[in-house]
C-alpha distance (Angstrom), angle and dihedral (degrees) to the residues before:
residue distance angle dihedral
M1 . . .
T2 3.80 . .
L3 3.82 113.8 .
A4 3.82 135.1 -152.7
T5 3.79 134.1 -143.1
G6 3.79 144.4 144.9
I7 3.77 128.3 -104.9
G8 3.79 102.5 -128.7
S9 3.80 127.0 -86.6
W10 3.81 123.5 82.3
P11 3.83 132.0 -170.6
G12 3.78 125.5 -108.5
T13 3.78 133.6 42.3
S14 3.82 103.7 -93.1
I15 3.81 118.8 92.4
R16 3.81 90.5 -169.7
E17 3.79 92.0 55.8
A18 3.81 91.8 45.6
I19 3.81 94.0 50.2
V20 3.80 95.1 45.6
T21 3.80 94.2 43.7
T22 3.81 95.7 50.0
R23 3.81 90.9 42.6
D24 3.78 93.3 52.8
L25 3.80 94.3 44.7
L26 3.79 94.9 48.8
L27 3.80 100.2 37.8
A28 3.81 90.4 50.7
G29 3.80 88.1 64.2
D30 3.83 98.9 94.4
G31 3.79 92.5 -103.4
L32 3.79 93.4 -46.8
G33 3.80 97.4 104.3
V34 3.80 125.7 89.9
P35 3.82 107.1 -159.1
Y36 3.78 121.3 -147.6
L37 3.77 143.6 -173.5
P38 3.82 102.3 -97.7
E39 3.78 123.6 -142.4
V40 3.81 115.9 -131.5
P41 3.82 107.1 -163.8
G42 3.80 90.2 173.2
R43 3.81 87.4 81.3
G44 3.80 88.7 75.5
P45 3.81 137.6 -119.5
G46 3.77 112.4 5.0
A47 3.80 92.1 31.1
D48 3.81 92.5 73.8
I49 3.80 121.3 98.1
I50 3.82 94.3 -102.2
G51 3.79 96.6 41.3
R52 3.81 92.2 49.1
A53 3.80 93.7 51.4
A54 3.80 92.6 42.3
G55 3.79 88.5 53.0
L56 3.81 89.4 60.7
L57 3.80 95.2 56.2
V58 3.79 114.0 119.1
D59 3.83 116.2 -134.8
L60 3.82 91.3 -8.9
P61 3.82 106.2 97.8
V62 3.79 119.6 -163.4
D63 3.78 137.8 -158.6
L64 3.80 132.6 -167.5
Q65 3.80 115.1 -110.7
P66 3.83 127.7 -179.3
S67 3.82 87.3 -98.7
G68 3.81 94.6 48.7
W69 3.81 140.9 -87.8
R70 3.81 115.0 -15.4
L71 3.80 136.6 -173.9
V72 3.80 110.7 -112.6
G73 3.78 138.6 -178.5
R74 3.78 96.8 -105.2
P75 3.80 136.7 6.4
G76 3.78 118.9 -92.6
R77 3.79 140.8 173.4
D78 3.81 95.8 -53.1
A79 3.80 92.7 52.3
A80 3.80 89.7 48.4
R81 3.81 90.5 52.2
T82 3.81 91.8 50.8
S83 3.80 91.4 49.4
S84 3.79 89.3 49.8
L85 3.80 90.8 53.0
W86 3.81 91.1 51.3
R87 3.82 90.7 49.7
A88 3.79 90.0 51.6
D89 3.81 90.2 49.4
L90 3.79 92.8 52.0
D91 3.81 94.2 43.5
E92 3.80 91.3 52.8
L93 3.81 91.2 43.5
A94 3.81 91.4 53.6
E95 3.80 91.9 50.4
A96 3.80 96.1 44.7
Y97 3.81 93.8 47.0
D98 3.79 99.3 39.6
G99 3.81 106.3 150.2
Y100 3.80 92.9 3.7
Q101 3.79 120.3 148.1
G102 3.78 120.9 -170.3
P103 3.79 142.8 56.4
L104 3.80 119.6 -23.3
K105 3.81 122.0 179.7
V106 3.81 126.5 -149.0
Q107 3.83 122.8 -169.7
V108 3.80 127.8 -149.0
A109 3.81 130.9 171.5
G110 3.79 111.3 -104.6
P111 3.80 126.3 -119.0
W112 3.81 97.1 -99.1
T113 3.78 95.8 47.2
L114 3.80 89.5 46.5
G115 3.80 93.2 45.0
A116 3.80 91.3 49.5
A117 3.81 91.7 55.3
L118 3.79 104.9 32.0
E119 3.81 118.0 87.3
L120 3.78 130.8 -140.3
T121 3.80 117.7 -125.0
R122 3.81 90.0 -93.7
G123 3.81 91.9 54.7
E124 3.81 103.8 -103.3
R125 3.80 123.6 117.2
V126 3.80 117.8 -86.2
L127 3.82 89.1 -123.0
L128 3.79 89.6 69.3
D129 3.81 90.5 69.6
P130 3.85 115.4 58.3
G131 3.81 92.0 -163.0
A132 3.78 92.9 51.0
T133 3.80 89.1 47.6
V134 3.81 91.4 54.8
D135 3.80 89.9 49.8
L136 3.80 91.5 48.1
I137 3.81 92.5 52.4
A138 3.80 92.7 49.8
S139 3.81 91.9 45.7
L140 3.80 92.8 49.1
A141 3.81 91.8 48.7
E142 3.80 90.6 52.1
G143 3.80 91.7 46.6
I144 3.79 90.6 52.1
R145 3.81 90.2 51.4
V146 3.79 89.9 54.1
L147 3.81 93.2 45.9
L148 3.79 95.3 49.4
A149 3.80 91.3 45.6
D150 3.81 87.2 56.2
V151 3.81 91.4 48.9
T152 3.81 90.8 50.2
R153 3.79 91.6 48.3
L154 3.81 93.3 49.1
V155 3.82 95.5 42.2
P156 3.81 102.7 28.3
G157 3.79 93.8 175.6
A158 3.81 93.1 56.5
E159 3.78 122.5 113.9
V160 3.79 94.4 -148.8
I161 3.80 119.5 -142.6
L162 3.81 117.3 -163.6
Q163 3.81 115.5 -147.3
V164 3.81 115.5 -167.0
D165 3.82 112.1 -159.8
E166 3.80 116.9 -147.8
P167 3.83 108.0 170.3
S168 3.83 91.2 146.9
L169 3.81 96.2 50.5
P170 3.84 96.1 99.2
A171 3.82 90.7 52.6
V172 3.81 90.8 47.8
L173 3.80 91.7 51.5
A174 3.81 92.8 46.0
G175 3.81 95.8 47.9
E176 3.81 92.0 -116.2
V177 3.81 100.0 128.9
P178 3.83 107.6 115.9
T179 3.78 122.3 -124.7
A180 3.79 120.1 -119.3
S181 3.80 90.9 -92.2
G182 3.79 92.0 51.2
Y183 3.80 91.0 -132.8
G184 3.78 97.4 96.0
R185 3.78 141.3 35.8
L186 3.79 130.4 -122.8
R187 3.78 117.3 -115.0
A188 3.79 116.7 -92.4
I189 3.80 116.7 -97.4
D190 3.79 115.5 -119.3
R191 3.80 114.2 -105.7
G192 3.80 93.7 -124.0
V193 3.80 91.7 49.5
A194 3.80 90.0 50.9
V195 3.79 92.0 51.5
R196 3.81 93.2 48.4
G197 3.79 91.7 50.2
I198 3.79 94.0 53.2
R199 3.80 91.7 43.0
E200 3.80 91.0 54.3
V201 3.79 91.4 53.2
L202 3.81 93.4 45.6
A203 3.80 89.3 50.5
A204 3.80 88.2 64.3
H205 3.79 87.6 78.5
P206 3.83 122.2 54.8
G207 3.80 92.2 -163.2
A208 3.80 135.0 66.7
T209 3.81 117.7 -33.4
V210 3.80 137.1 -167.4
V211 3.80 130.1 -169.6
H212 3.80 113.2 -153.0
C213 3.79 125.3 -161.7
C214 3.80 116.4 166.0
H215 3.81 94.5 -174.0
P216 3.83 109.8 120.5
Y217 3.81 88.7 -127.7
A218 3.80 98.4 42.8
P219 3.84 107.8 165.8
I220 3.79 98.5 -112.3
P221 3.84 97.3 178.5
L222 3.82 91.1 52.2
L223 3.80 91.8 46.8
R224 3.80 89.8 52.3
E225 3.82 88.6 56.7
C226 3.79 89.2 59.6
D227 3.85 88.5 70.0
P228 3.80 98.6 -130.5
G229 3.76 122.3 167.5
A230 3.81 89.2 -123.0
L231 3.79 143.3 -2.7
A232 3.80 121.9 -130.2
L233 3.81 111.2 -152.5
D234 3.79 141.4 170.1
L235 3.80 102.8 -113.8
T236 3.79 98.9 171.0
G237 3.79 102.8 129.7
A238 3.83 93.5 0.0
S239 3.81 113.4 175.5
P240 3.83 124.6 -126.0
T241 3.81 87.9 -106.6
R242 3.78 90.4 56.0
W243 3.79 91.1 49.8
E244 3.81 88.8 52.4
S245 3.80 88.8 56.3
I246 3.79 88.5 49.1
A247 3.80 89.0 52.0
A248 3.81 89.2 55.9
T249 3.81 88.0 49.8
L250 3.79 93.8 52.8
D251 3.80 92.4 42.6
G252 3.80 87.4 54.1
G253 3.79 91.2 59.1
I254 3.81 96.6 -103.7
G255 3.80 116.5 131.5
L256 3.80 125.6 -130.5
Y257 3.79 130.5 -129.5
A258 3.79 97.8 -162.0
G259 3.80 113.2 -152.0
V260 3.78 97.4 -158.1
F261 3.82 97.9 146.0
P262 3.83 117.2 80.0
T263 3.79 114.8 -125.7
D264 3.81 93.9 -128.6
G265 3.80 89.7 83.5
T266 3.80 95.0 -103.2
G267 3.76 127.5 108.9
S268 3.77 128.8 94.9
V269 3.79 130.3 -127.9
R270 3.79 89.6 -118.0
A271 3.81 92.8 53.1
A272 3.81 92.7 47.2
V273 3.79 93.7 49.1
R274 3.80 91.0 46.5
A275 3.81 91.1 49.7
V276 3.80 90.8 55.2
L277 3.79 95.8 44.2
D278 3.81 93.2 45.4
G279 3.80 90.7 47.7
F280 3.79 91.2 49.9
E281 3.78 90.9 49.4
Q282 3.81 92.8 49.2
A283 3.80 90.6 50.5
G284 3.80 95.4 44.0
L285 3.80 93.5 -115.4
G286 3.78 119.4 155.8
A287 3.79 126.0 -135.6
Q288 3.81 90.3 -103.8
H289 3.80 88.4 75.4
L290 3.81 89.9 65.1
T291 3.80 87.3 79.7
H292 3.83 87.1 69.0
L293 3.81 93.3 50.9
T294 3.80 129.6 100.1
V295 3.81 117.2 -172.3
T296 3.81 116.3 -137.4
P297 3.79 143.1 158.5
A298 3.80 111.5 -90.9
C299 3.81 91.2 -107.1
G300 3.79 141.8 -24.2
L301 3.79 123.7 -36.1
A302 3.81 104.2 -140.4
G303 3.81 90.8 118.2
L304 3.81 94.1 60.6
S305 3.76 131.3 80.5
Q306 3.79 119.2 -103.4
V307 3.78 90.7 -106.2
Q308 3.80 92.6 50.5
A309 3.80 92.9 47.5
R310 3.81 92.9 50.2
G311 3.78 91.7 47.6
L312 3.79 92.1 49.3
H313 3.81 92.3 50.2
Q314 3.78 89.9 51.0
R315 3.80 90.6 52.4
V316 3.80 90.3 49.2
V317 3.82 89.5 56.3
D318 3.81 91.7 45.6
A319 3.82 91.0 51.8
A320 3.80 90.7 50.7
R321 3.79 89.4 51.3
E322 3.81 92.4 52.7
L323 3.79 92.5 47.3
S324 3.81 90.5 48.7
E325 3.78 88.4 56.8
V326 3.80 89.8 52.5
D327 3.79 88.6 50.6
G328 3.79 90.2 49.5
C-alpha cells in the first residue's frame, strides 16, 4: 500500500489549526495517511526550522541575534520563547491525538543544516570549529531523545517516525556555506564525517527514521550510507539517472518519500502518479516497490495559503490511493 504525508511546514500562525487540519486530512485517507506534527514558522522566531532545532539543544543555550541564532553562555528571552512554542506544540498534539494509535511523524533540522546556520559566540558558523560541531551533534541527538520521549508519553499509542531535515547538506559538502562576513566560504565537510553526524542523530530514535533533503541534487548515495528507514526527496522533474539511484535505494531496503507535488500549489494527481510510474519504468522497478513509497509534496508548505495547502494535501492522499490500486 502506498502512503501519503506532508513534509513539515504549514501556513498560518495557529499550531492548533495546523495540527487539526493535517490530522483530519491525512486520517481521512482510508489508512493511507501518515499524520505529523506540523511546523508553523509564521508564528515568528523560534518557530522556524533553525530556531526549533536550536531550542532542543541540551546544555547549549541559544539566543537570536540580528544575524541569526547564536550559541550563548546562558539562556535568555529568545530561548524561553522557543521552549514555550515547543510546549504549545506538544500540548496541542496531545489533545488532538488523544487515544490515537498509529504512525506519527516529527521533523527536526539535521546537524549539518543546523551547524551551517547556527553561530558560535564570536559570530562565525559552528561548522568552522570541528570541536563545536561534535558537541552540537551530540547535543542535538540528546535533545531529540528528550523530545521523542515526550511525544511518546503524551501520545502513547503513537508509532513515532523521526524525520531529519537536511536542506543545507549539499552546500555543506560542496564548501558553499558563506562565512560570517559573506566574503568567503567555509571548508567542505568530509563525506565520512557528514555520514557519521547524521547517523548519530538518527540513532537517537530506535523507531522509524527518514532523512529529508529537498535540494534537486541531494546526494542520494551518501544519504543511503546514513542507514535511514527512508529518504524524502524532491522528485519533481527527476532525471532517469536520479530514478536509477532511487532504484538502488529501494533495492537496498530503504523506503522512499516521493516529493512529486511542487510546493507552489500546482500539480495534479494524474501528473504525480504518472511521474512515479514513469520513473519506476525507467529504473526497471516493479509495482511491488510501491509498497515502500510514501507520496509527499516536494518540501514544506509554509509559503502557500491555507486553502492551497489543504488542497495539495488532499491531492497527495488521492495520488497515494491511485498508486495503491496499481500495487494491488
